[in-house]
C-alpha positions in Angstrom: -88.8 5.9 8.0 -88.6 8.1 11.3 -89.9 11.1 9.1 -92.8 9.3 7.6 -93.9 8.2 10.8 -93.9 11.3 12.3 -96.0 12.6 9.9 -98.8 10.2 10.3 -98.9 11.0 13.9 -98.8 14.8 13.4 -101.5 14.6 11.1 -103.5 12.5 13.2 -103.1 15.0 16.1 -103.8 18.1 13.8 -106.9 16.5 12.3 -108.0 14.2 15.0 -110.0 12.4 13.0 -109.7 8.7 11.1 -112.3 7.5 8.8 -112.7 3.9 8.4 -114.0 2.6 5.2 -115.4 -1.0 5.4 -117.9 -1.8 3.0 -119.1 -4.4 0.6 -118.6 -3.2 -2.8 -115.3 -1.6 -4.1 -116.8 1.3 -6.4 -119.2 2.3 -3.0 -115.8 2.2 -1.1 -114.1 4.5 -3.8 -117.3 6.7 -3.8 -117.3 7.0 0.5 -113.6 7.8 0.3 -113.5 10.6 -2.5 -116.8 12.1 -0.7 -115.0 12.1 2.5 -112.1 13.9 0.9 -114.4 16.2 -0.7 -115.8 16.9 2.5 -112.6 17.8 4.1 -111.5 14.7 5.9 -107.9 14.4 5.3 -107.0 10.7 6.8 -108.9 7.8 5.5 -108.5 4.2 5.6 -109.8 1.0 4.0 -110.0 -2.0 5.5 -108.7 -5.1 3.6 -112.0 -6.9 4.4 -113.6 -4.7 1.8 -114.0 -6.5 -1.4 -111.3 -5.1 -4.1 -109.8 -3.1 -1.4 -106.4 -2.7 -2.9 -108.0 -1.4 -6.1 -110.2 1.1 -3.8 -106.8 2.3 -2.1 -105.4 2.9 -5.4 -108.4 4.5 -7.0 -108.6 7.1 -3.7 -105.3 7.7 -3.6 -105.2 8.7 -7.1 -107.7 11.1 -6.6 -106.7 12.5 -3.0 -105.3 15.9 -2.7 -101.7 16.4 -1.6 -102.7 17.0 2.1 -104.6 13.7 2.5 -103.2 10.4 3.5 -104.8 7.4 2.7 -103.8 3.8 4.0 -105.0 0.4 4.7 -106.7 -1.3 7.8 -107.0 -4.6 8.7 -103.3 -5.3 7.7 -102.3 -8.7 9.3 -99.6 -10.3 7.8 -96.3 -9.6 6.0 -97.7 -10.3 2.8 -100.5 -7.5 3.4 -97.8 -5.1 3.8 -96.3 -5.5 0.4 -99.6 -5.9 -1.2 -101.1 -2.7 0.6 -97.6 -0.8 -0.1 -97.7 -1.6 -3.9 -101.1 -0.3 -4.3 -100.0 3.1 -2.6 -100.9 2.7 0.9 -99.4 5.9 3.0 -100.1 3.9 6.3 -101.1 0.8 8.1 -103.4 -0.1 10.5 -103.7 -3.2 12.6 -106.7 -4.5 14.9 -104.1 -6.1 17.2 -100.4 -6.9 17.8 -99.6 -8.9 14.5 -96.6 -9.3 12.4 -97.1 -6.8 9.8 -96.2 -4.0 12.5 -92.7 -5.0 12.3 -92.5 -5.5 8.4 -94.4 -2.2 7.7 -91.9 -0.2 10.1 -89.0 -2.2 7.9 -90.7 -0.6 4.8 -90.9 2.8 6.3 -94.8 2.5 6.2 -96.1 4.3 9.5 -98.1 2.0 11.5 -101.3 2.5 13.8 -101.3 -0.7 15.9 -104.3 -2.2 17.5 -103.8 -2.6 21.1 -106.0 -2.9 24.4 -103.9 -3.8 27.4 -100.8 -2.1 28.7 -98.6 -5.0 27.7 -100.0 -4.7 23.9 -99.6 -0.8 23.8 -96.1 -1.3 25.0 -94.9 -3.9 22.9 -97.0 -2.2 19.5 -94.5 0.7 20.1 -91.3 -1.6 20.6 -92.3 -3.4 17.1 -92.3 0.1 15.7 -95.8 1.2 15.6 -96.3 5.2 15.2 -99.5 5.3 17.3 -101.2 3.0 19.1 -105.0 2.6 18.1 -107.0 1.8 21.3 -109.4 -1.0 20.2 -111.9 -1.6 20.6 -111.9 1.7 23.0 -115.6 1.3 23.5 -114.5 -1.8 26.2 -113.4 0.7 28.7 -114.2 4.1 27.6 -112.9 7.5 27.9 -111.8 6.8 31.5 -109.9 3.6 30.7 -107.8 5.7 28.0 -107.2 8.4 30.8 -105.7 5.4 32.8 -103.6 3.9 30.0 -101.8 7.1 29.4 -100.7 7.9 32.8 -97.9 5.5 32.7 -97.5 6.0 29.0 -98.0 9.8 28.4 -95.7 9.6 25.3 -97.5 7.0 23.3 -100.2 8.5 21.1 -103.2 6.8 21.1 -106.0 6.9 18.7 -109.4 5.8 20.2 -111.4 3.4 17.7 -114.1 1.4 17.8 -117.7 2.7 19.1 -117.1 6.3 19.0 -120.0 8.3 18.1 -120.7 11.9 18.1 -121.6 11.9 21.8 -118.6 10.2 22.8 -116.1 11.9 20.7 -115.6 14.7 23.1 -114.5 12.5 26.0 -112.2 10.7 24.4 -110.2 13.8 22.9 -110.8 15.1 26.5 -108.8 12.0 28.3 -105.6 12.4 25.9 -106.6 10.8 22.7 -104.8 12.4 19.8 -107.6 11.4 17.3 -110.6 9.2 17.0 -110.9 6.4 14.3 -114.6 6.0 13.0 -116.2 3.8 10.9 -119.7 2.7 11.3 -121.0 6.0 12.9 -119.4 8.1 10.3 -119.4 5.9 7.2 -122.6 4.3 7.4 -123.7 2.2 4.7 -122.3 4.1 2.3 -119.4 1.9 1.6 -122.1 -0.7 0.9 -123.8 1.6 -1.8 -125.8 3.7 0.7 -126.4 7.5 0.4 -123.6 9.7 -0.1 -125.8 12.6 0.4 -126.1 11.5 4.2 -122.5 10.4 4.3 -121.7 14.2 3.7 -124.0 15.5 6.5 -122.4 13.1 9.0 -118.9 13.8 7.8 -119.4 17.4 8.4 -120.7 16.7 11.6 -117.9 15.1 12.7 -115.5 17.3 11.3 -117.2 20.3 13.7 -116.9 17.8 16.7 -113.4 17.5 16.4 -112.8 21.2 15.1 -114.5 22.2 18.4 -112.5 19.5 20.7 -109.3 20.6 19.3 -108.7 23.0 22.7 -109.5 19.8 24.8 
């Protein structure tokens, strides 16, 4: 169990980018995931609010290269943990401190748990989270992340929510091990939008996190 959790944290720290797929169409979500992986994004999350999310996770996982991770997002309950595990999800992401954290950790599924306050961040780790998803990061910005890290230097934070290309470098400089990006990266691709435009955005984000690797 510990090894799996450490792998997620290490992979996030190495790649610095988590792509968040939240759409309105199962096939489009699958196409989005496979396109992102094809462009070199190594860690993708499919939100359970996407229609047919479990099928999408299974299909993307089947197509994913060995060095990639496919996970499930917006996982709120213990029942949902069982569902995403059965679909082949390799990690779990939550929007808040919820029941699924402890259940996923019990099953050996690493968790990036949503938190905003110091108490929530500390609680998430106590429940077994491998990383803390600072959400919504845009509420306090990079300065808030830096302040939060001062008392918790050992908690791996992933900044999620409103992280555009312009904001990304500041979050890495403030100490985020990675950023999680949905709309600014995925756009409307997961609802049937232009995959060529998605490829262009993916390349821009990969270049940005690569440039920020030495921050």
